[in-house]
C-alpha positions in Angstrom: 56.2 86.5 94.1 58.2 87.0 90.9 60.2 83.8 91.6 57.1 81.8 92.2 55.6 83.0 89.0 58.8 82.1 87.2 58.8 78.6 88.6 55.2 78.1 87.4 56.3 79.2 83.9 59.3 76.9 84.0 57.3 73.9 85.1 54.7 74.6 82.4 57.5 74.7 79.8 58.9 71.4 81.0 55.5 69.7 80.2 56.2 70.4 76.6 60.0 69.7 76.4 62.3 67.4 78.2 65.4 69.3 79.5 68.0 66.6 80.2 70.8 66.7 82.8 73.9 68.2 81.4 77.0 70.1 82.6 79.8 72.3 81.1 81.7 69.8 79.0 78.7 67.8 77.9 78.0 67.4 74.2 74.4 68.5 73.3 72.2 68.6 70.2 69.5 71.3 70.1 66.7 71.3 67.6 65.1 74.7 67.3 62.7 76.6 65.0 64.4 78.5 62.2 62.0 80.2 59.7 64.7 80.4 57.0 65.9 76.8 57.2 64.5 73.9 55.2 61.7 72.3 57.2 61.5 75.4 59.4 63.9 73.9 61.9 67.6 73.5 62.5 69.8 71.3 64.6 73.1 72.3 66.2 75.6 70.0 67.9 78.3 71.2 70.1 80.1 71.1 73.4 78.6 73.2 76.3 81.3 75.7 77.2 79.3 77.9 79.5 76.2 78.0 81.6 74.9 81.2 83.1 71.8 82.8 84.5 69.1 81.3 86.6 65.4 80.6 86.4 63.8 81.8 83.1 67.0 83.6 82.3 69.1 80.5 82.4 71.1 79.9 79.2 73.9 77.8 77.8 76.5 78.3 75.1 77.4 75.5 72.6 80.6 75.5 70.4 81.6 73.4 67.4 84.0 73.8 64.5 82.3 73.4 61.2 84.2 73.7 57.9 87.3 74.9 59.9 85.3 77.7 61.4 84.5 78.0 65.0 80.7 78.4 65.5 79.0 79.2 68.8 75.3 79.4 69.5 73.8 80.6 72.8 70.4 79.2 73.8 67.9 80.3 76.4 67.0 77.2 78.4 63.2 78.0 78.3 63.1 79.5 74.8 59.8 78.5 73.2 61.7 78.2 69.8 63.6 75.2 71.2 61.9 72.0 70.1 64.3 69.4 71.5 67.4 69.2 73.7 69.5 66.0 73.5 72.5 65.1 75.7 74.7 63.1 73.3 77.5 62.6 75.9 77.1 63.4 79.6 80.3 64.4 81.3 81.9 67.1 83.3 85.3 68.9 82.9 87.8 70.3 85.4 86.6 73.9 85.0 83.2 75.6 85.4 83.6 77.1 81.9 85.5 76.2 78.8 85.8 79.5 77.1 89.5 78.8 76.5 88.5 76.4 73.7 88.3 79.6 71.6 92.1 79.9 71.9 92.8 76.1 71.6 93.4 73.9 68.5 90.2 73.2 66.6 90.4 69.4 67.3 89.2 70.1 70.9 86.0 71.7 69.7 85.2 69.5 66.7 82.2 67.1 66.9 80.3 65.4 64.1 76.9 66.8 63.4 75.5 63.2 63.1 77.1 62.1 66.4 75.3 59.1 68.0 74.3 59.5 71.7 76.4 57.7 74.3 74.3 56.4 77.3 75.5 55.9 80.8 74.3 52.9 82.8 71.5 53.8 85.1 72.7 55.1 88.5 76.3 55.5 87.3 78.1 58.7 88.4 78.7 61.4 85.9 82.3 60.9 84.5 84.8 63.8 84.7 86.9 64.3 81.6 90.3 65.4 82.8 91.6 66.4 79.3 94.2 69.2 79.5 93.7 71.5 76.6 96.9 73.3 75.2 96.5 76.9 74.0 97.6 78.2 70.7 100.6 80.6 70.6 99.9 84.2 71.5 97.8 86.4 71.0 94.9 85.0 73.0 91.4 86.5 73.2 91.6 86.5 77.0 94.4 86.9 79.5 94.3 83.3 80.7 97.3 83.7 83.0 94.9 85.7 85.3 92.4 82.9 85.4 92.9 79.9 87.6 91.9 77.3 85.1 92.7 73.6 85.7 92.0 72.3 82.3 94.4 74.3 80.1 98.1 74.2 79.5 100.2 77.1 78.4 103.8 78.3 79.0 103.0 81.5 80.9 106.8 82.1 81.4 107.0 83.5 77.9 104.7 86.4 78.8 106.1 89.9 79.2 107.0 91.1 82.7 104.1 93.6 82.6 101.5 90.8 82.0 103.1 88.7 84.7 102.9 91.6 87.1 99.2 92.2 86.4 98.6 88.4 86.9 100.1 88.6 90.4 98.2 91.7 91.1 94.9 90.1 90.1 95.3 87.1 92.4 92.5 86.9 95.1 93.6 84.2 97.5 91.2 85.5 100.2 88.0 84.6 98.2 88.0 81.0 99.5 87.6 82.4 103.0 84.8 84.8 102.0 81.7 83.3 103.8 79.4 86.0 102.6 80.2 85.1 99.0 79.0 81.6 99.6 75.9 83.0 101.4 75.1 85.3 98.5 75.3 82.4 96.0 72.9 80.1 97.9 69.2 80.0 98.7 68.3 80.7 102.4 67.7 77.5 104.2 64.2 78.5 105.4 63.1 78.9 101.7 64.7 75.7 100.4 62.2 73.2 101.7 59.2 74.9 100.2 60.8 75.5 96.9 62.3 72.0 96.5 59.1 70.3 97.6 57.0 72.2 95.1 59.4 71.6 92.2 60.0 67.9 93.1 56.3 67.1 93.2 55.6 68.8 89.9 58.6 67.1 88.1 57.8 63.7 89.7 54.2 63.9 88.4 55.4 64.9 85.0 57.9 62.0 84.9 55.2 59.5 85.8 52.8 60.8 83.1 55.6 60.6 80.5 56.3 57.0 81.5 52.6 56.1 81.1 52.5 57.7 77.7 55.6 55.7 76.6 53.9 52.5 77.6 50.7 53.4 75.8 52.7 54.1 72.6 54.5 50.7 72.9 51.2 48.8 72.7 50.1 48.0 69.2 46.6 46.5 68.9 46.2 43.9 66.1 43.9 44.9 63.3 41.1 42.4 62.5 41.1 41.3 58.9 37.8 40.8 57.3 
């Protein structure tokens, strides 16, 4: 019952705001209400370095380097304070999160605040950015040698023997054979059809109404001159 009520709230929120498709690695611009900002709103541009939560608790983290200072803002996906979400560049990365950009050179996290959107051709697959990000010299904010990240590059051989020993001890090669882990992270098949049909019909109706509204806005009736 709780999940059904949450889905109703999420669909109601989507009637007021268009949440575009995006992934970790996509560059977004979020306009949100800010009572202390000029015009009572603010706009933040950054790369999505993490997505977490689900349902009404879904959130994403954006990062950008402004005036040589790393700035991160976490947004709740369905926060009523959000006025607009724009996907300026739709792409994926090699990893499910990009938290290592905190320990990488600033150039990998710097994006212009007036960046123009880059559109993909309709029906084109989402491109995968295979950039390998080098890490700064030690110290790091996280022990990246213990994380199996494909998109970072660092010389782990320079680490102390103690850190290398802990890295080997933290390895979990058996997780890929853990069938219960996959089961716990998925929706039971008997519930999928009902949920997907409900959400698809609502979003499809919403998309049709938006297309009709756009066509009405495009029609400009001539004004009779007396």
